[in-house]
C-alpha positions as a printed NumPy array, in Angstrom:
array([[ 93.529,  42.5  ,  81.903],
       [ 95.676,  39.497,  82.603],
       [ 99.419,  38.932,  82.729],
       [101.396,  39.158,  79.553],
       [101.855,  35.955,  77.587],
       [105.459,  34.869,  77.83 ],
       [105.909,  36.174,  81.385],
       [106.948,  33.594,  83.938],
       [106.177,  33.713,  87.658],
       [109.768,  34.704,  88.387],
       [109.486,  37.755,  86.114],
       [111.559,  36.316,  83.307],
       [110.079,  36.646,  79.859],
       [110.305,  34.95 ,  76.542],
       [108.541,  34.777,  73.246],
       [107.877,  37.414,  70.673],
       [105.65 ,  40.462,  70.515],
       [103.613,  38.755,  67.807],
       [103.074,  35.654,  69.976],
       [102.068,  37.784,  72.971],
       [ 99.643,  39.837,  70.872],
       [ 98.151,  36.7  ,  69.41 ],
       [ 97.121,  35.594,  72.91 ],
       [ 95.794,  38.939,  74.136],
       [ 92.307,  40.381,  73.768],
       [ 93.19 ,  43.628,  72.054],
       [ 96.772,  44.179,  71.011],
       [ 97.397,  46.509,  68.082],
       [100.573,  45.616,  66.219],
       [100.812,  48.925,  64.329],
       [100.546,  52.553,  65.371],
       [ 97.697,  53.088,  62.909],
       [ 95.736,  50.233,  64.496],
       [ 96.369,  51.647,  67.997],
       [ 94.069,  54.567,  67.125],
       [ 91.136,  52.176,  66.531],
       [ 89.334,  51.097,  69.725],
       [ 88.401,  47.779,  68.084],
       [ 92.108,  46.896,  67.898],
       [ 92.128,  47.091,  71.704],
       [ 89.194,  44.688,  71.954],
       [ 86.851,  47.524,  72.937],
       [ 83.533,  48.836,  71.669],
       [ 81.882,  52.237,  72.038],
       [ 80.143,  50.857,  75.142],
       [ 83.172,  49.301,  76.827],
       [ 85.482,  52.132,  75.806],
       [ 83.805,  54.493,  78.258],
       [ 84.871,  52.363,  81.22 ],
       [ 87.312,  54.608,  83.066],
       [ 89.004,  51.616,  84.686],
       [ 90.442,  50.653,  81.285],
       [ 92.216,  53.696,  79.842],
       [ 94.227,  53.99 ,  76.646],
       [ 96.706,  56.798,  75.995],
       [ 98.609,  57.411,  72.753],
       [101.742,  59.561,  72.869],
       [103.896,  60.675,  69.949],
       [107.536,  61.583,  70.497],
       [110.352,  62.044,  67.961],
       [112.154,  58.841,  68.953],
       [109.213,  56.581,  69.867],
       [105.444,  56.128,  69.664],
       [103.948,  54.918,  72.95 ],
       [100.55 ,  53.456,  73.785],
       [ 99.629,  52.91 ,  77.409],
       [ 96.748,  50.75 ,  78.573],
       [ 95.99 ,  51.157,  82.247],
       [ 93.518,  49.311,  84.402],
       [ 92.826,  49.484,  88.117],
       [ 95.954,  47.613,  89.181],
       [ 97.763,  46.517,  86.021],
       [ 98.909,  48.032,  82.795],
       [100.796,  47.652,  79.572],
       [103.119,  49.97 ,  77.7  ],
       [103.428,  49.337,  73.953],
       [106.42 ,  50.753,  72.045],
       [106.207,  51.381,  68.292],
       [108.981,  52.368,  65.847],
       [108.46 ,  56.025,  64.867],
       [109.37 ,  55.434,  61.201],
       [107.53 ,  52.172,  60.473],
       [104.811,  52.277,  63.132],
       [105.473,  48.609,  63.963],
       [105.134,  47.329,  67.52 ],
       [108.493,  46.157,  68.882],
       [108.126,  45.893,  72.665],
       [105.468,  45.435,  75.359],
       [106.035,  46.072,  79.077],
       [103.602,  44.617,  81.596],
       [103.363,  45.963,  85.141],
       [101.344,  45.563,  88.302],
       [100.65 ,  48.706,  90.314],
       [101.47 ,  47.105,  93.644],
       [104.999,  46.43 ,  92.376],
       [106.793,  49.771,  92.393],
       [109.968,  48.523,  90.73 ],
       [109.071,  49.02 ,  87.069],
       [107.801,  46.538,  84.515],
       [107.39 ,  42.997,  85.74 ],
       [107.794,  41.573,  82.261],
       [109.114,  42.778,  78.928],
       [108.385,  41.008,  75.655],
       [110.231,  42.06 ,  72.532],
       [113.487,  43.871,  71.933],
       [114.443,  47.494,  71.77 ],
       [114.616,  50.574,  73.928],
       [111.906,  51.951,  76.17 ],
       [112.577,  55.688,  75.995],
       [110.561,  58.179,  77.983],
       [107.863,  59.957,  76.018],
       [106.278,  63.016,  77.598],
       [103.842,  64.187,  74.921],
       [101.736,  67.179,  75.949],
       [ 99.253,  66.292,  73.198],
       [ 98.513,  62.74 ,  74.303],
       [ 95.435,  61.282,  72.595],
       [ 92.771,  59.342,  74.511],
       [ 90.829,  57.208,  71.966],
       [ 88.08 ,  56.456,  74.495],
       [ 87.594,  60.112,  75.27 ],
       [ 88.643,  59.849,  78.904],
       [ 91.376,  62.227,  79.944],
       [ 92.734,  62.652,  83.483],
       [ 93.234,  66.382,  82.838]])
């Protein structure tokens, strides 16, 4: 995975979620699409790679998809009513201060779903 489109070297961000998704290899713009591995740019073969994990969590106030790699990751926030993507956070594991870039508007509430879904079948449990 590479840095999020719209993120500048100084950590400032710009652009829209749609523009960022348009430049990424695998960026579902709806919650329904997030359940399809093809929307993430994966196949049945590449989906089994445990260094590229996808987690889908459903909470009353937000729907959250997390895509984690060895040292980077993305958190995608979807509206619970419409299922539309409204925010993407990009982070690097070596930076312990939270997301290095945020594209889009809206809150980033915590979502601790005990029934998290792993579309690629990998689960850390």
